[in-house]
N, C-alpha and C positions, 0 to 999 in steps of 0.2 A: 690307185686313187690316192689318197693322202691329201689332206685338206689344207694344211698350212694355215688354218684359220682364214683361208682365202687371201692370197697375196694379191690384193685388188685395190685399186683406187676408186672403185665404183660404189663402195658402200661406206657409210660413216663409221667412225671408230674412235675410241678413246685411247688407242695405242699411240705411242709417240711417232712423230713423223720422221721417216728415214732421212738420212743425210742428203740424198740427192733430190728430195721432194716427192719421190714416188711413195705410195701408201701401201700398207699391209694390214688387212682388216679382218675383223671378227666375222665369222659366218653365222649370221643369225638364222635359226631354224624357222621355217615358214609353216603355213597351215597344213593340215592333213590332206591326203590325196582326195581327189574328187570322188563322190559316191555315185557318179553316173553309171548306168549299166554299160557293159562292154559294148564297144562299137563293132560294126562289121569289119571283117578282115580287109586290110588295105588292098587296093588294086596292085597288080604286078608292077614292079618298078617304082612304086611310090614310097617305099620304106625310107630311102635316103632323104627324100624331100620332107617326110613327116618328122624324121629325127632332126633335121636342120631347122625346121619350123619350131619344134619343141625347144631346141637350144635357144632360138631367138626369144621365145616366150620366157625362158628362164632369165635371160639377160635383161628382159623388160620387167622382171620381177612379177610375172604372171604365172605363179606356180600351178594353180588349178588348170589353166589352159594347157600347160606343158604336160601335166599328169594325164589329162584327157587324151592327148595325142599319144603319149606312151602306152596308155591302155589300149588305144586303137591298134597300135603296132603289135603289142603283145597278144592281142586277141586272135591274130592271124597266124599263119604258118611261120612267119618271120620271127615270132616271139620265142622260138626255140633255137634261134641262131646265135652262136657265140659272139659274133661281132655286134649284134644288136644289144645283147645283154651288157656287154662291156661298155658300149657307147652310152646306154641309158644310165648305168651306174656311175660311169665316169663323169657325165655331164651333171648329174644330180649332186655328186660329191664335190665337184669343182665349184658349184654354186651354193654349197653348204646345206643341202637338203638331205640330211642323213636318214631320217625316219622313212622317207619315201624310197630310199634304196632298199631298206629292209622290207617294206610293205610290198613293193613291186617286184623286186628281183629275187629275194630269198626263197619264196615259194617255188620258183622256177629253176633255181640253180642246181645243176648236176655236174659235178667236177669232171667226170669222165667225158661227158658230152661237150661241156662248155669250156673246159680248160681252166688254168689258174688265174688268168687276169681278172675275170669277174669275181672269183673267189677272194682275191686280195682286196678288191674294192669292198666286198661284203664284210670281210674280216675287220677292216678298219672302221666300217660303219658301226659294227657291234662294239668295238673298242671305244668309239666316240661317244656312244650312249651308255657306256659303262655296263656292258653285259658280258662279263668274262666267260660265263658258261657257254653262251652262243658263240662267242669268239673262239673259245677252245674247240668247240665242235667243228667249226669251219677250218681251224688250223690243223686238226687231226686229219681232215679230209685232204687238205693240201699236202701235208706230209705224205699221205698215202699215195699221191701221184708219183712219188719217187723221182722228182726232177732235181738233179744235182745243182743246176744253176740257180735254183730257188732256195737252197738249203740255208745259206747264211742269212738271207732276208727273213726266212721263216723263224729262225732262231731269235732274230731280233724281236719279232712279234711275240714269240714265246716268253721272252724276258718281260715284255710290256704287260702281258697277261698275268705273269707271276707277280709283278709289282702291284697290279690292280687288285689281285686277290689278297696280297699281304696288307695293302692299305686301301680298304674298300671305300673310305670317305675322302681320300686324297683327290687332288686335281687329276683330270684326264692324263694318262701317262705320256710324257713328252717323248718317250721312246717310239711311240707311234708317229710316223712321219707327219707332222702337223698336228696330230691329236685334235681334231675339230672340236671347237668349243660348243657346249650345249648349255644354253641358259645364260642369263645375264651375269651370274656369279661364277662363271667358268673362266679359266685363264685364257689369255689371248696371245697369239704369236705374231709378232711384227717382223716383217722382212726389212732388212736394211741393205740397200744397194750402194756399194762403193764403186763409183765410176772412174775414179782417178787414183793414182798411187796414194796410199794412206798418208805418207809423209809430205805430200804436196799441199794438203789442206793447211792453210796459214801462210802459204807462199803464193797466193793467187796473183800478187803484183808481179811475179816473175813468170807468169804463164807463157808468155811469148818466148822466153828463153829456155824454159824447162820442158814444155810440152811440145811434142813433135807435130809437124803438119800432117794432115791426113789426105788420103786419096778420096776421090768422089764416091766410089763404090766400096763401101766398107763391109767386111764380114763381121756380124755381131755375134759375140760369144759370151756366155755366162758361165762363171765358175762357182759352183754351189758349195756351201759348207759341207764338209765330209761327215758321214755318219760314223758312229762309234759302236759297232755291234758288240754285244756281250759286255758293255760297260756296266759296272756294278752300281746299283742303287742310284739310278739317274736322278730321280726326284730329289733325293737328299743332296746329291752332288751339285745340282744347279743352284742350290741355296747358299753355296759356299763360293769364295773367290775361285776364279778359274784355275784349273790345274794344267799340267803339261799337255795332256792329250786334248783337252778342250781347246786350249790355245792353238795347238797344231791343226785341229780340225777347221779352224777359221783362217789360220795364217797361210796354209798351203794354197787355198784358192786366191787369197790376196796376193801371194807371190806370183802365181801364174797370171793373174789379171794384170798385175804391174808390168810383167814382161811384155804381154801382148798389147799393152797401151803404147809401148815404144816400138810398135811395128806399124808401118804406114797404112796397111790394108785391114787392120782390125779395130773394132770398137768394143772393148771388153767391159765386163762388170763382174764384181764379186758379190755374191749373195750370202749374207749371214743372218741369223735370226736371234731375236730377243723375246723372252716370254714375260708377259705382264700378268701377274697373279690377280685374282679378284680382290675386292674390298680395299683397293689402294695400297696393297703390300708392295714392297720395292720390286722393281723389275730385275731380271737376271738373265744371263746369257743362256741360250738354248743349247741343249744336247740332243742330237738325233740318234736314236737307237737302231734305226733301220734305214737302209738306203732309199733314196728317192726312186719312185716308180715312173713309168711313162706317163701316167695320169698327172703326177706332180709336174712333170715337164710341160704338159699341156697347160696346166694352170699358170705356170711361170710365163710361158709364151703368151697366153691370152691376156695377161695383166701387165706385161712389160711395155715400156714406152718404146715403141718401134719393134719391128720384127727381130727374131733371133734366128741365126743360122746354125749355131752349135751350142750345146750345153755340156759341161763337164761335171760329172758327179763322182762319187766314190765313197770309200770306207777306209778307216784307219784302225789298226789294232796294235796292242802292245801286250807282251807277256814276258815278265822277268828280264827286262832289258832288251828284248828283241822286238823290233818294230816292223810293221808291214802296212803298206798303203796300196790301195787299188783305185785306179782312175778309169772312168768310162767316158768315152767321147760319143755323144749322141748327135746325129744329124736331125735337125728339127723338121726338115721337109718331109721325111718319112717316119720320124720317131723310131729310127732304128739305131742300135748300138753299132758304131762303126769301128771302134778300136778300144782295146783295154791296155793299160800300162800297170805294171806292178814294180814295187821297189821294197827291198828288205834291208834293214840296217841295225847295227848296234851303235852305242855311243861312239865307238872307235871308228866306225865306217860310215857314219851318217853323212858327212860332207861329200864323200865320193858317190854314195848311192843317190842322194838327193840331187846332186849336180847332174848325174846321168839321167835321172828321171825328167828333170826340167829340160834338158837338152833333147831328149827323145820326144817329148810333147811338142817342143818348138819345131823339131824337124818334121814331124808328122803333119802338123798344121801349117807348114811352109812359112814359118815366122821369118821375117827379114828385119834388119835394124832400120830405124828411122833416122832421118837427118835432122838434127837439132843441136843447139849449143850444148845441151846436156846429152852425153852419149850413154845410153843404158849399157851396163856391163853386168852380166850375172855375177853374183857375189862369190868370192873365193871360199867363204865359209857359210854355206847356205843354212846350216842348222842354227847358227847364231842369228842370222838374218831373219829366220822365221820367228824367233822369239822377239826380235825387234818389231816386226810387223804386227804380231799378235798383241804385244803390249801397246803399240801405237793405236791400234784399233780400240782397245779398251779405254784408253784415255780420251780418244776422240768421241766415243759414245758418252762418256761421263761429261765431257765438255758440252755436248749437245743436250744434256739432261735426259738422255735416253736410259742411262744406267746410273745407279749410285756408285760412289767410289768403293764401297764395300764389296761390290760384285766383281771388281777387277783386281789385277795384281797390285801389291803395295807400291805406291809411287816411288818410295826410296829404292826398291829393287829395280823398277823400270828405269829410273834415271841412272842408277849404277851400271846397268847393262848397256844403256845407250852411250854412256860416257866411255865405257871400256872399248866399244867397237866404233866410236865416232870417226876414227881416222882411217877406217877400212876403205873409204871411197866417198865420192860426192854424195851419193844417196844416203850413206850411213851418217854423214855430217848433217844433211838435211833432216834426217830422222832424229838426231840428237837435238837439233835446234827447235824443231817443232814439238818434240817431247817436253823439253824444258819449258817452252812457252805455255803448253797446255797445262802442265803441272801448276804453273803460276796462276793460270786463269781459273782452274777449278778450286783454287784456294788452299791447296795442300802445302804443308810445310815440310821441307826435306832438308835434313842437316847436310852440310857440305857446301862447297863453293859453286857447284853446278857448272864448272868449267871443264873443258875437254880439249884434247889435241884434235884438230880438225884437218881434213884433207886440204891441201894447198890448191886453191882454185878461185878464180875471180867470182864464179857463181856462188861458191860457199861464202866468200867474203860479203857479197851483196845480201845473201840470205841472213847472215849474221846481223847486218845493219838493219834489216827489216824487222827481225824478231828480237833484237836486243841481246 
């Protein structure tokens, strides 16, 4: 489950509007569960229909009716089925009703009988309402299942609990995937969907020349911001300008989405998150301390504009100069993990390892190049390109008033990096030109000429005329 403060355009919010117009909203908690007496056990074969009807009631914001239906299901023999408990807890969580998960599911949950999925939902519910003792109890039970595939995820939750214990009056821990907000003064997490290459924004007049034609039947794929398991002091880190790992956690999905935009059969989007603290405090970039779960994927699918066919999630780790990234490809139709990719590198081997990772993902998903005046070419130095993309994203969000300048990398450093790599190719030149233009638009003053050697190309020349 994981709430993302509900990535949904169906509820009102004070969070900033993402760049592509989709919304990411705060999940307001609703009224307590109905006090009606337990209903008779449902007839055979009706459980699925009751759950679907309850989900419709949640969508229609009729929580009491949904709870009454859930109580009807739970009163019968189906109430002890693992699939029923995970469906109820997942639907309640995806609609922001945290307390109802605790009231309906917690008394019935048995880890050996019901498995880890419902336990993960319950664990995050306790974290959302800031009950570290109950969350710790559920975490201990889940560790007791001795499931190796859950270990890293559980350690992420362990870190979130530790931060909550250390700072009992702080905002809900962002290390919980989404950290559902509780109350009007809780932080809100806004999802920002980037649907085109980040360096393209500002060059819309050249869309016909830069963006490729698409086939009629497109495969829709979302690349999610990577989690940073075991990241130290997440709450404190998010209040500072982004660091290398945070930038990479957003730049890697941007890079993959960029490549798949230039394939005729794909319609990609990169999903990154911004946290909006209460009381009008400045927004800052989000850090996820635990990987996205299948319930997070369901939430993303349910609130996306159009269906999704694939979602790519993952995690990034660093230790003493050694880096490791894990990517998971999920097929949305079955919510099953279809493929994993890993890459390890040091600063000396980063370009080779990242280039191979990118190529492996493209090959598995049958990427093919598109025909357009601008020909997409994977960068020869991907590590530097990731810094370019991450810095471009920060400036883009500042330009849109989603983030203050203090939350992103210093403009002087961003411009210096873009200048250094501007001649690496057409895309690098576009990135320099849009970066320079954004710095001017946000009102930042950067010493120096702001000139760079650009790739020799009629498209680059035209972009220079447009942006100045």
